[in-house]
TORPA-4810 file (N, C-alpha, C, O; in nm, 3 decimals):
<nodes>
NODE_1_-2.371_-16.209_-6.390_-2.330_-16.140_-6.310_-2.315_-15.984_-6.322_-2.218_-15.925_-6.276_X
NODE_2_-2.410_-15.927_-6.383_-2.434_-15.798_-6.401_-2.355_-15.709_-6.442_-2.369_-15.589_-6.417_X
NODE_3_-2.247_-15.768_-6.521_-2.151_-15.697_-6.652_-2.243_-15.673_-6.752_-2.226_-15.766_-6.831_X
NODE_4_-2.302_-15.625_-6.781_-2.421_-15.530_-6.890_-2.347_-15.511_-6.994_-2.363_-15.565_-7.104_X
NODE_5_-2.215_-15.390_-6.946_-2.091_-15.374_-7.075_-2.060_-15.501_-7.157_-2.110_-15.517_-7.268_X
NODE_6_-1.980_-15.586_-7.102_-1.955_-15.656_-7.141_-2.053_-15.821_-7.225_-2.034_-15.903_-7.314_X
NODE_7_-2.133_-15.795_-7.142_-2.271_-15.900_-7.197_-2.278_-15.808_-7.365_-2.243_-15.866_-7.467_X
NODE_8_-2.327_-15.666_-7.367_-2.354_-15.602_-7.522_-2.260_-15.612_-7.623_-2.278_-15.610_-7.745_X
NODE_9_-2.115_-15.629_-7.533_-1.996_-15.648_-7.629_-1.982_-15.766_-7.720_-1.948_-15.776_-7.838_X
NODE_10_-2.025_-15.868_-7.611_-2.012_-16.043_-7.628_-2.121_-16.063_-7.709_-2.102_-16.130_-7.811_X
NODE_11_-2.246_-16.015_-7.686_-2.373_-16.016_-7.804_-2.303_-15.963_-7.939_-2.265_-16.042_-8.026_X
NODE_12_-2.294_-15.869_-7.947_-2.262_-15.799_-8.088_-2.154_-15.877_-8.175_-2.161_-15.892_-8.297_X
NODE_13_-2.042_-15.929_-8.082_-1.941_-16.036_-8.137_-2.005_-16.139_-8.171_-1.988_-16.189_-8.282_X
NODE_14_-2.089_-16.189_-8.082_-2.140_-16.307_-8.151_-2.224_-16.311_-8.303_-2.226_-16.391_-8.396_X
NODE_15_-2.285_-16.193_-8.279_-2.404_-16.158_-8.384_-2.308_-16.125_-8.509_-2.353_-16.159_-8.618_X
NODE_16_-2.217_-16.080_-8.509_-2.077_-16.083_-8.603_-2.019_-16.196_-8.640_-1.979_-16.227_-8.752_X
NODE_17_-2.017_-16.256_-8.539_-1.906_-16.401_-8.641_-2.019_-16.459_-8.651_-2.007_-16.489_-8.770_X
NODE_18_-2.143_-16.509_-8.617_-2.258_-16.619_-8.641_-2.337_-16.576_-8.750_-2.390_-16.658_-8.825_X
NODE_19_-2.352_-16.437_-8.767_-2.439_-16.367_-8.884_-2.564_-16.428_-8.845_-2.664_-16.430_-8.916_X
NODE_20_-2.556_-16.465_-8.757_-2.724_-16.514_-8.700_-2.841_-16.413_-8.619_-2.816_-16.371_-8.507_X
NODE_21_-2.939_-16.387_-8.673_-3.024_-16.278_-8.627_-3.114_-16.377_-8.546_-3.158_-16.478_-8.602_X
NODE_22_-3.144_-16.345_-8.397_-3.199_-16.406_-8.297_-3.255_-16.300_-8.251_-3.198_-16.195_-8.218_X
NODE_23_-3.384_-16.327_-8.246_-3.461_-16.241_-8.144_-3.422_-16.236_-7.977_-3.457_-16.136_-7.914_X
NODE_24_-3.363_-16.323_-7.920_-3.341_-16.316_-7.810_-3.203_-16.255_-7.783_-3.170_-16.224_-7.668_X
NODE_25_-3.128_-16.239_-7.883_-2.993_-16.186_-7.856_-3.020_-16.022_-7.860_-2.957_-15.938_-7.796_X
NODE_26_-3.119_-15.999_-7.943_-3.169_-15.832_-7.963_-3.237_-15.804_-7.832_-3.242_-15.698_-7.770_X
NODE_27_-3.293_-15.935_-7.801_-3.395_-15.888_-7.673_-3.308_-15.834_-7.527_-3.337_-15.740_-7.452_X
NODE_28_-3.194_-15.930_-7.521_-3.059_-15.931_-7.415_-2.983_-15.844_-7.453_-2.928_-15.801_-7.352_X
NODE_29_-2.944_-15.785_-7.549_-2.872_-15.671_-7.559_-3.009_-15.515_-7.504_-2.981_-15.434_-7.415_X
NODE_30_-3.086_-15.514_-7.551_-3.209_-15.411_-7.524_-3.244_-15.393_-7.339_-3.279_-15.293_-7.276_X
NODE_31_-3.218_-15.527_-7.297_-3.204_-15.549_-7.146_-3.113_-15.513_-7.088_-3.133_-15.448_-6.986_X
NODE_32_-2.967_-15.543_-7.134_-2.842_-15.476_-7.108_-2.849_-15.315_-7.076_-2.806_-15.257_-6.976_X
NODE_33_-2.919_-15.257_-7.194_-2.894_-15.131_-7.228_-2.992_-15.082_-7.087_-2.956_-15.014_-6.991_X
NODE_34_-3.092_-15.128_-7.108_-3.236_-15.124_-6.978_-3.137_-15.099_-6.821_-3.125_-14.987_-6.771_X
NODE_35_-3.080_-15.213_-6.769_-3.004_-15.234_-6.687_-2.900_-15.139_-6.648_-2.845_-15.143_-6.538_X
NODE_36_-2.866_-15.035_-6.759_-2.754_-14.969_-6.744_-2.770_-14.791_-6.758_-2.695_-14.694_-6.764_X
NODE_37_-2.933_-14.822_-6.758_-2.991_-14.697_-6.802_-2.925_-14.621_-6.924_-2.881_-14.507_-6.941_X
NODE_38_-2.935_-14.711_-6.984_-2.892_-14.647_-7.155_-3.073_-14.646_-7.215_-3.129_-14.730_-7.286_X
NODE_39_-3.109_-14.565_-7.178_-3.275_-14.594_-7.224_-3.309_-14.567_-7.380_-3.392_-14.621_-7.453_X
NODE_40_-3.202_-14.451_-7.410_-3.235_-14.434_-7.546_-3.163_-14.566_-7.651_-3.215_-14.588_-7.760_X
NODE_41_-3.054_-14.639_-7.610_-2.982_-14.729_-7.680_-3.127_-14.882_-7.666_-3.107_-14.988_-7.724_X
NODE_42_-3.203_-14.867_-7.617_-3.299_-14.984_-7.582_-3.354_-14.998_-7.699_-3.381_-15.115_-7.725_X
NODE_43_-3.391_-14.887_-7.817_-3.517_-14.921_-7.883_-3.446_-14.980_-8.012_-3.513_-15.064_-8.073_X
NODE_44_-3.357_-14.959_-8.048_-3.303_-15.050_-8.173_-3.317_-15.171_-8.155_-3.372_-15.233_-8.245_X
NODE_45_-3.273_-15.243_-8.037_-3.269_-15.371_-8.041_-3.397_-15.420_-8.019_-3.433_-15.518_-8.086_X
NODE_46_-3.478_-15.368_-7.932_-3.575_-15.428_-7.918_-3.658_-15.432_-8.026_-3.722_-15.536_-8.041_X
NODE_47_-3.673_-15.339_-8.108_-3.756_-15.303_-8.230_-3.696_-15.451_-8.331_-3.785_-15.507_-8.394_X
NODE_48_-3.567_-15.503_-8.344_-3.525_-15.589_-8.396_-3.549_-15.736_-8.347_-3.556_-15.836_-8.420_X
NODE_49_-3.558_-15.732_-8.237_-3.628_-15.829_-8.133_-3.757_-15.886_-8.183_-3.787_-16.002_-8.212_X
NODE_50_-3.837_-15.761_-8.187_-3.985_-15.793_-8.244_-4.018_-15.814_-8.357_-4.124_-15.876_-8.368_X
NODE_51_-3.942_-15.774_-8.488_-3.926_-15.810_-8.588_-3.899_-15.957_-8.614_-3.976_-16.018_-8.688_X
NODE_52_-3.780_-16.027_-8.549_-3.776_-16.156_-8.573_-3.801_-16.259_-8.485_-3.734_-16.362_-8.480_X
NODE_53_-3.935_-16.221_-8.388_-3.959_-16.311_-8.311_-4.046_-16.439_-8.401_-4.079_-16.433_-8.519_X
NODE_54_-4.061_-16.507_-8.344_-4.132_-16.605_-8.430_-4.297_-16.647_-8.356_-4.400_-16.680_-8.415_X
NODE_55_-4.273_-16.632_-8.226_-4.392_-16.634_-8.124_-4.398_-16.491_-8.045_-4.304_-16.425_-8.000_X
NODE_56_-4.526_-16.466_-8.041_-4.514_-16.373_-7.981_-4.451_-16.338_-7.831_-4.493_-16.412_-7.742_X
NODE_57_-4.346_-16.224_-7.786_-4.292_-16.214_-7.688_-4.286_-16.077_-7.621_-4.217_-15.993_-7.677_X
NODE_58_-4.357_-16.039_-7.492_-4.398_-15.922_-7.468_-4.284_-15.849_-7.400_-4.286_-15.726_-7.395_X
NODE_59_-4.181_-15.921_-7.344_-4.043_-15.828_-7.323_-4.026_-15.734_-7.432_-4.066_-15.621_-7.404_X
NODE_60_-3.999_-15.744_-7.498_-3.902_-15.617_-7.598_-4.033_-15.514_-7.612_-3.991_-15.402_-7.642_X
NODE_61_-4.140_-15.517_-7.603_-4.288_-15.421_-7.612_-4.227_-15.360_-7.461_-4.186_-15.244_-7.452_X
NODE_62_-4.228_-15.440_-7.364_-4.226_-15.345_-7.272_-4.080_-15.277_-7.231_-4.084_-15.177_-7.159_X
NODE_63_-3.987_-15.314_-7.262_-3.843_-15.246_-7.287_-3.859_-15.145_-7.344_-3.821_-15.039_-7.293_X
NODE_64_-3.910_-15.148_-7.449_-3.995_-14.985_-7.552_-4.040_-14.895_-7.461_-3.997_-14.781_-7.443_X
NODE_65_-4.160_-14.970_-7.385_-4.265_-14.850_-7.356_-4.174_-14.799_-7.210_-4.201_-14.682_-7.183_X
NODE_66_-4.079_-14.860_-7.118_-3.979_-14.826_-7.038_-3.913_-14.743_-7.097_-3.928_-14.627_-7.058_X
NODE_67_-3.828_-14.765_-7.198_-3.749_-14.654_-7.255_-3.795_-14.518_-7.244_-3.741_-14.433_-7.173_X
NODE_68_-3.905_-14.499_-7.321_-3.985_-14.396_-7.359_-4.058_-14.309_-7.206_-4.079_-14.187_-7.204_X
NODE_69_-4.086_-14.397_-7.094_-4.124_-14.404_-6.974_-4.019_-14.305_-6.896_-4.038_-14.193_-6.850_X
NODE_70_-3.905_-14.383_-6.897_-3.790_-14.294_-6.821_-3.736_-14.223_-6.874_-3.637_-14.182_-6.813_X
NODE_71_-3.759_-14.156_-7.025_-3.703_-14.046_-7.050_-3.839_-13.946_-7.034_-3.806_-13.833_-7.067_X
NODE_72_-3.947_-13.949_-7.003_-4.032_-13.878_-6.973_-4.106_-13.842_-7.090_-4.166_-13.735_-7.101_X
NODE_73_-4.101_-13.956_-7.203_-4.146_-13.923_-7.334_-4.301_-13.958_-7.334_-4.339_-14.005_-7.442_X
NODE_74_-4.415_-13.944_-7.219_-4.521_-13.999_-7.210_-4.587_-14.034_-7.340_-4.610_-14.154_-7.357_X
NODE_75_-4.623_-13.944_-7.439_-4.678_-13.973_-7.605_-4.662_-14.091_-7.638_-4.752_-14.174_-7.641_X
NODE_76_-4.498_-14.119_-7.679_-4.442_-14.208_-7.739_-4.483_-14.324_-7.657_-4.533_-14.420_-7.717_X
NODE_77_-4.468_-14.332_-7.505_-4.480_-14.427_-7.371_-4.693_-14.506_-7.403_-4.753_-14.609_-7.372_X
NODE_78_-4.718_-14.410_-7.459_-4.853_-14.468_-7.447_-4.876_-14.577_-7.554_-4.942_-14.681_-7.548_X
NODE_79_-4.801_-14.523_-7.658_-4.789_-14.580_-7.805_-4.777_-14.728_-7.769_-4.856_-14.817_-7.797_X
NODE_80_-4.664_-14.736_-7.703_-4.601_-14.837_-7.688_-4.656_-14.921_-7.599_-4.608_-15.035_-7.598_X
NODE_81_-4.777_-14.890_-7.494_-4.846_-14.974_-7.443_-4.971_-14.994_-7.502_-5.048_-15.079_-7.456_X
NODE_82_-5.010_-14.904_-7.630_-5.118_-14.938_-7.711_-5.092_-15.049_-7.768_-5.171_-15.144_-7.761_X
NODE_83_-4.961_-15.057_-7.843_-4.910_-15.235_-7.916_-4.902_-15.288_-7.791_-5.001_-15.361_-7.801_X
NODE_84_-4.856_-15.314_-7.662_-4.903_-15.440_-7.581_-5.034_-15.466_-7.583_-5.049_-15.584_-7.616_X
NODE_85_-5.112_-15.425_-7.569_-5.267_-15.382_-7.554_-5.289_-15.460_-7.725_-5.374_-15.549_-7.715_X
NODE_86_-5.257_-15.453_-7.809_-5.306_-15.478_-7.925_-5.262_-15.632_-7.935_-5.345_-15.722_-7.948_X
NODE_87_-5.112_-15.654_-7.925_-5.076_-15.784_-7.952_-5.104_-15.868_-7.815_-5.134_-15.986_-7.833_X
NODE_88_-5.099_-15.832_-7.713_-5.138_-15.919_-7.561_-5.265_-15.862_-7.532_-5.267_-15.807_-7.422_X
NODE_89_-5.392_-15.858_-7.606_-5.506_-15.834_-7.521_-5.588_-15.878_-7.420_-5.683_-15.818_-7.368_X
NODE_90_-5.537_-16.005_-7.392_-5.596_-16.091_-7.284_-5.505_-16.076_-7.153_-5.537_-16.139_-7.052_X
NODE_91_-5.403_-16.002_-7.154_-5.319_-15.964_-7.026_-5.370_-15.853_-6.978_-5.363_-15.746_-7.037_X
NODE_92_-5.443_-15.877_-6.827_-5.536_-15.733_-6.781_-5.424_-15.620_-6.732_-5.452_-15.502_-6.711_X
NODE_93_-5.280_-15.682_-6.717_-5.210_-15.560_-6.678_-5.205_-15.417_-6.772_-5.203_-15.301_-6.731_X
NODE_94_-5.203_-15.459_-6.887_-5.178_-15.375_-6.986_-5.294_-15.274_-7.038_-5.282_-15.158_-7.077_X
NODE_95_-5.393_-15.341_-7.027_-5.535_-15.248_-7.041_-5.524_-15.140_-6.902_-5.542_-15.019_-6.919_X
NODE_96_-5.494_-15.191_-6.776_-5.489_-15.108_-6.676_-5.391_-15.003_-6.681_-5.421_-14.887_-6.655_X
NODE_97_-5.233_-15.050_-6.724_-5.166_-14.960_-6.787_-5.188_-14.859_-6.893_-5.129_-14.751_-6.903_X
NODE_98_-5.257_-14.893_-6.953_-5.297_-14.839_-7.052_-5.390_-14.708_-7.008_-5.356_-14.592_-7.030_X
NODE_99_-5.472_-14.734_-6.965_-5.574_-14.644_-6.904_-5.463_-14.543_-6.807_-5.472_-14.426_-6.843_X
NODE_100_-5.364_-14.564_-6.695_-5.280_-14.494_-6.655_-5.207_-14.394_-6.741_-5.193_-14.274_-6.717_X
NODE_101_-5.163_-14.460_-6.842_-5.037_-14.378_-6.939_-5.146_-14.262_-6.983_-5.121_-14.142_-6.980_X
NODE_102_-5.270_-14.319_-7.026_-5.363_-14.197_-7.053_-5.385_-14.119_-6.970_-5.406_-14.010_-7.023_X
NODE_103_-5.392_-14.114_-6.864_-5.450_-14.009_-6.723_-5.332_-13.944_-6.740_-5.342_-13.821_-6.742_X
NODE_104_-5.202_-13.997_-6.756_-5.075_-13.946_-6.725_-5.057_-13.807_-6.823_-5.005_-13.699_-6.793_X
NODE_105_-5.107_-13.843_-6.925_-5.125_-13.743_-7.053_-5.250_-13.662_-7.046_-5.278_-13.560_-7.111_X
NODE_106_-5.325_-13.729_-6.951_-5.444_-13.601_-6.967_-5.536_-13.620_-7.017_-5.635_-13.546_-7.012_X
NODE_107_-5.525_-13.754_-7.096_-5.627_-13.819_-7.234_-5.760_-13.879_-7.085_-5.787_-13.999_-7.078_X
NODE_108_-5.806_-13.810_-7.016_-5.894_-13.898_-6.966_-6.024_-13.957_-7.004_-6.083_-14.043_-6.939_X
NODE_109_-6.064_-13.904_-7.115_-6.168_-14.004_-7.195_-6.126_-14.122_-7.266_-6.201_-14.217_-7.289_X
NODE_110_-5.978_-14.115_-7.306_-5.921_-14.238_-7.354_-5.917_-14.333_-7.237_-5.973_-14.442_-7.245_X
NODE_111_-5.854_-14.297_-7.133_-5.825_-14.349_-6.997_-5.933_-14.427_-6.957_-5.915_-14.542_-6.915_X
NODE_112_-6.080_-14.360_-6.970_-6.215_-14.393_-6.890_-6.198_-14.568_-6.996_-6.177_-14.682_-6.952_X
NODE_113_-6.216_-14.527_-7.122_-6.248_-14.622_-7.241_-6.197_-14.753_-7.217_-6.260_-14.858_-7.209_X
NODE_114_-6.046_-14.728_-7.206_-5.950_-14.853_-7.123_-5.932_-14.889_-7.014_-5.851_-14.974_-6.977_X
NODE_115_-6.018_-14.817_-6.939_-6.067_-14.866_-6.766_-6.190_-14.936_-6.823_-6.184_-15.057_-6.800_X
NODE_116_-6.305_-14.899_-6.892_-6.430_-14.956_-6.946_-6.385_-15.109_-6.983_-6.446_-15.207_-6.939_X
NODE_117_-6.298_-15.115_-7.048_-6.280_-15.256_-7.156_-6.241_-15.324_-7.067_-6.306_-15.427_-7.047_X
NODE_118_-6.134_-15.301_-6.988_-6.087_-15.376_-6.886_-6.230_-15.423_-6.756_-6.258_-15.522_-6.688_X
NODE_119_-6.264_-15.339_-6.770_-6.373_-15.338_-6.646_-6.501_-15.489_-6.705_-6.564_-15.565_-6.631_X
NODE_120_-6.501_-15.486_-6.829_-6.636_-15.517_-6.872_-6.567_-15.657_-6.877_-6.638_-15.747_-6.831_X
NODE_121_-6.405_-15.707_-6.938_-6.342_-15.800_-6.934_-6.351_-15.840_-6.846_-6.397_-15.952_-6.868_X
NODE_122_-6.340_-15.827_-6.743_-6.314_-15.912_-6.557_-6.172_-15.873_-6.523_-6.105_-15.929_-6.436_X
NODE_123_-6.122_-15.753_-6.613_-5.957_-15.778_-6.523_-5.937_-15.644_-6.430_-5.825_-15.598_-6.411_X
NODE_124_-6.070_-15.580_-6.367_-6.052_-15.505_-6.247_-6.022_-15.546_-6.111_-6.100_-15.478_-6.046_X
NODE_125_-5.965_-15.608_-6.042_-5.951_-15.702_-5.930_-5.981_-15.650_-5.814_-6.050_-15.711_-5.732_X
NODE_126_-5.918_-15.493_-5.788_-5.879_-15.463_-5.666_-5.960_-15.329_-5.652_-6.010_-15.261_-5.741_X
NODE_127_-5.959_-15.304_-5.470_-6.033_-15.160_-5.473_-5.993_-15.051_-5.519_-6.075_-14.960_-5.534_X
NODE_128_-5.854_-15.033_-5.554_-5.812_-14.963_-5.638_-5.823_-14.874_-5.766_-5.816_-14.755_-5.796_X
NODE_129_-5.849_-15.021_-5.839_-5.885_-15.019_-5.970_-6.049_-14.934_-5.997_-6.087_-14.847_-6.076_X
NODE_130_-6.131_-15.031_-5.862_-6.259_-14.942_-5.881_-6.269_-14.841_-5.913_-6.318_-14.789_-6.014_X
NODE_131_-6.176_-14.767_-5.747_-6.155_-14.639_-5.720_-6.130_-14.521_-5.867_-6.192_-14.421_-5.902_X
NODE_132_-6.046_-14.571_-5.908_-5.974_-14.550_-6.040_-6.123_-14.551_-6.140_-6.179_-14.449_-6.181_X
NODE_133_-6.160_-14.667_-6.162_-6.270_-14.632_-6.270_-6.378_-14.509_-6.220_-6.422_-14.427_-6.299_X
NODE_134_-6.409_-14.512_-6.086_-6.554_-14.432_-6.067_-6.441_-14.282_-6.063_-6.491_-14.179_-6.107_X
NODE_135_-6.322_-14.277_-6.021_-6.298_-14.140_-6.074_-6.282_-14.097_-6.199_-6.307_-13.980_-6.225_X
NODE_136_-6.238_-14.180_-6.295_-6.247_-14.168_-6.467_-6.394_-14.115_-6.499_-6.422_-14.033_-6.586_X
NODE_137_-6.479_-14.174_-6.415_-6.628_-14.176_-6.460_-6.635_-14.067_-6.435_-6.651_-13.995_-6.534_X
NODE_138_-6.627_-14.002_-6.309_-6.633_-13.838_-6.237_-6.593_-13.741_-6.333_-6.660_-13.652_-6.384_X
NODE_139_-6.425_-13.783_-6.356_-6.385_-13.665_-6.432_-6.432_-13.658_-6.621_-6.414_-13.557_-6.688_X
NODE_140_-6.479_-13.759_-6.664_-6.552_-13.762_-6.776_-6.699_-13.680_-6.717_-6.790_-13.750_-6.762_X
NODE_141_-6.741_-13.603_-6.663_-6.864_-13.603_-6.623_-6.994_-13.697_-6.636_-7.107_-13.666_-6.675_X
NODE_142_-6.951_-13.805_-6.596_-7.053_-13.935_-6.562_-7.078_-13.957_-6.429_-7.078_-14.074_-6.392_X
NODE_143_-7.099_-13.869_-6.350_-7.130_-13.896_-6.208_-7.190_-14.006_-6.171_-7.127_-14.083_-6.098_X
NODE_144_-7.312_-14.036_-6.208_-7.396_-14.148_-6.206_-7.353_-14.251_-6.196_-7.373_-14.326_-6.101_X
NODE_145_-7.265_-14.282_-6.319_-7.206_-14.434_-6.315_-7.072_-14.448_-6.217_-7.035_-14.557_-6.175_X
NODE_146_-7.013_-14.342_-6.190_-6.932_-14.322_-6.064_-6.984_-14.334_-5.963_-6.920_-14.410_-5.891_X
NODE_147_-7.070_-14.299_-5.920_-7.166_-14.379_-5.816_-7.220_-14.534_-5.786_-7.227_-14.592_-5.677_X
NODE_148_-7.241_-14.561_-5.860_-7.337_-14.684_-5.928_-7.160_-14.769_-5.849_-7.153_-14.832_-5.743_X
NODE_149_-7.056_-14.741_-5.935_-6.978_-14.877_-5.946_-6.903_-14.843_-5.758_-6.836_-14.925_-5.695_X
NODE_150_-6.941_-14.712_-5.713_-6.896_-14.717_-5.562_-6.975_-14.774_-5.503_-6.925_-14.869_-5.443_X
NODE_151_-7.088_-14.761_-5.489_-7.221_-14.814_-5.447_-7.203_-14.951_-5.460_-7.191_-15.013_-5.354_X
NODE_152_-7.199_-15.012_-5.562_-7.154_-15.152_-5.581_-7.054_-15.246_-5.534_-7.054_-15.369_-5.528_X
NODE_153_-6.972_-15.159_-5.503_-6.837_-15.216_-5.464_-6.783_-15.182_-5.321_-6.670_-15.221_-5.289_X
NODE_154_-6.855_-15.116_-5.240_-6.865_-15.062_-5.131_-6.942_-15.179_-5.017_-6.911_-15.226_-4.907_X
NODE_155_-7.061_-15.194_-5.112_-7.153_-15.278_-5.045_-7.118_-15.432_-5.070_-7.159_-15.516_-4.989_X
NODE_156_-7.032_-15.474_-5.199_-6.991_-15.602_-5.190_-6.875_-15.631_-5.086_-6.833_-15.745_-5.067_X
NODE_157_-6.828_-15.518_-5.020_-6.674_-15.516_-4.950_-6.536_-15.471_-5.014_-6.454_-15.408_-4.948_X
NODE_158_-6.512_-15.514_-5.174_-6.443_-15.472_-5.214_-6.375_-15.329_-5.171_-6.255_-15.315_-5.150_X
NODE_159_-6.440_-15.261_-5.165_-6.414_-15.147_-5.173_-6.438_-15.094_-4.980_-6.547_-15.074_-4.927_X
NODE_160_-6.359_-15.088_-4.940_-6.365_-15.083_-4.750_-6.449_-14.988_-4.764_-6.447_-14.909_-4.859_X
NODE_161_-6.552_-14.989_-4.646_-6.669_-14.900_-4.634_-6.655_-14.848_-4.478_-6.691_-14.909_-4.377_X
NODE_162_-6.594_-14.720_-4.486_-6.562_-14.608_-4.430_-6.584_-14.503_-4.418_-6.621_-14.470_-4.530_X
NODE_163_-6.588_-14.415_-4.355_-6.621_-14.266_-4.321_-6.553_-14.213_-4.488_-6.619_-14.158_-4.577_X
NODE_164_-6.460_-14.235_-4.492_-6.408_-14.126_-4.625_-6.450_-14.216_-4.758_-6.448_-14.143_-4.858_X
NODE_165_-6.491_-14.370_-4.795_-6.542_-14.372_-4.860_-6.685_-14.348_-4.935_-6.719_-14.315_-5.049_X
NODE_166_-6.754_-14.384_-4.809_-6.935_-14.352_-4.811_-6.945_-14.180_-4.794_-7.059_-14.134_-4.805_X
NODE_167_-6.862_-14.107_-4.775_-6.844_-13.974_-4.798_-6.825_-13.913_-4.962_-6.890_-13.837_-5.033_X
NODE_168_-6.724_-13.976_-4.974_-6.695_-13.975_-5.138_-6.821_-13.993_-5.199_-6.871_-13.898_-5.261_X
NODE_169_-6.897_-14.132_-5.189_-6.968_-14.162_-5.258_-7.135_-14.082_-5.238_-7.222_-14.094_-5.325_X
NODE_170_-7.149_-14.028_-5.150_-7.250_-13.921_-5.117_-7.229_-13.808_-5.197_-7.325_-13.745_-5.240_X
NODE_171_-7.096_-13.770_-5.224_-7.063_-13.670_-5.269_-7.079_-13.665_-5.416_-7.105_-13.558_-5.470_X
NODE_172_-7.066_-13.771_-5.481_-7.080_-13.815_-5.629_-7.228_-13.863_-5.628_-7.286_-13.833_-5.732_X
NODE_173_-7.295_-13.923_-5.547_-7.462_-13.887_-5.589_-7.549_-13.776_-5.587_-7.658_-13.760_-5.641_X
NODE_174_-7.446_-13.665_-5.479_-7.477_-13.535_-5.510_-7.501_-13.483_-5.640_-7.602_-13.438_-5.693_X
NODE_175_-7.339_-13.504_-5.695_-7.338_-13.461_-5.794_-7.400_-13.508_-5.952_-7.399_-13.444_-6.057_X
NODE_176_-7.452_-13.638_-5.923_-7.524_-13.712_-6.023_-7.652_-13.629_-5.967_-7.717_-13.627_-6.071_X
NODE_177_-7.722_-13.567_-5.883_-7.840_-13.534_-5.854_-7.955_-13.602_-5.841_-8.070_-13.597_-5.885_X
NODE_178_-7.860_-13.695_-5.736_-7.952_-13.861_-5.680_-7.987_-13.777_-5.507_-7.961_-13.843_-5.406_X
NODE_179_-8.026_-13.683_-5.498_-8.016_-13.685_-5.396_-8.053_-13.738_-5.260_-7.994_-13.711_-5.155_X
NODE_180_-8.169_-13.824_-5.274_-8.232_-13.928_-5.123_-8.111_-14.015_-5.132_-8.085_-14.062_-5.021_X
NODE_181_-7.996_-14.067_-5.260_-7.920_-14.146_-5.212_-7.816_-14.069_-5.138_-7.780_-14.119_-5.031_X
NODE_182_-7.753_-13.938_-5.183_-7.678_-13.906_-5.113_-7.722_-13.845_-4.968_-7.626_-13.848_-4.891_X
NODE_183_-7.828_-13.796_-4.914_-7.868_-13.759_-4.814_-7.823_-13.882_-4.722_-7.734_-13.882_-4.638_X
NODE_184_-7.913_-13.994_-4.763_-7.918_-14.157_-4.709_-7.706_-14.141_-4.624_-7.662_-14.122_-4.510_X
NODE_185_-7.643_-14.163_-4.760_-7.501_-14.196_-4.740_-7.418_-14.094_-4.657_-7.321_-14.131_-4.591_X
NODE_186_-7.464_-13.947_-4.664_-7.404_-13.812_-4.558_-7.485_-13.857_-4.424_-7.409_-13.880_-4.330_X
NODE_187_-7.557_-13.866_-4.409_-7.592_-13.941_-4.280_-7.523_-14.062_-4.269_-7.493_-14.097_-4.154_X
NODE_188_-7.488_-14.139_-4.368_-7.417_-14.275_-4.260_-7.290_-14.212_-4.261_-7.230_-14.247_-4.160_X
NODE_189_-7.219_-14.129_-4.335_-7.052_-14.058_-4.325_-7.067_-13.985_-4.189_-6.976_-13.977_-4.106_X
NODE_190_-7.201_-13.929_-4.172_-7.143_-13.821_-4.009_-7.152_-13.960_-3.908_-7.124_-13.951_-3.789_X
</nodes>
C-alpha cells in the first residue's frame, strides 16, 4: 500500500517482539528506505539481510549498489557491483553493469576487462553492447580489435549497416593502420 514509514515501524516492532533474525525482514526494511529515497539508511539492513541469507539473493546487493549510486558514491557503487559479479557470476546483466560503472569512474581498462569477460561468456547480445565493446577497445588503444568487432557485427546484421556505422568502422580501421579496409569502408560510407 506504499506506506513505507509504517512498514519500517512495524518490521522493527516485529523484530523486537519475536527476536527473529529474518533475512527477508531486513531486506524489506532496506527496500522501504529505498522507496522513501532514504538512501543512507539502506546499507545496514541490506548488509544484515546478506549476513542472514540461507541461499543467495541478489536483491540486498542491488539495494546496496543503488544506495551508493543514488548518492553519487561511484567508487563504492563499483565495489557493490563487483560483489554482485562475485556472487552471481552467471547473470549477464551484472557483468555489463560492472563495465558501465568502471566507465563511470573512468577506469576504462577494467571496463574493457569486464566487457571482454561478458563477451567471451556470450553475455553481449545487443548492438549497443557490441558498440560499447568496440569503443572500449578504441579507448584502450586497441583499434584493430575495435574494428574487427565492428566489422563482424555489422556484417552479421546485429549492428545496423548505415552511413554512420560504416564511417565509424572505416575510421577505426584507419586508426589501426589497416588502410585498405579503411579506404574500402570510407568508399562505402560515401
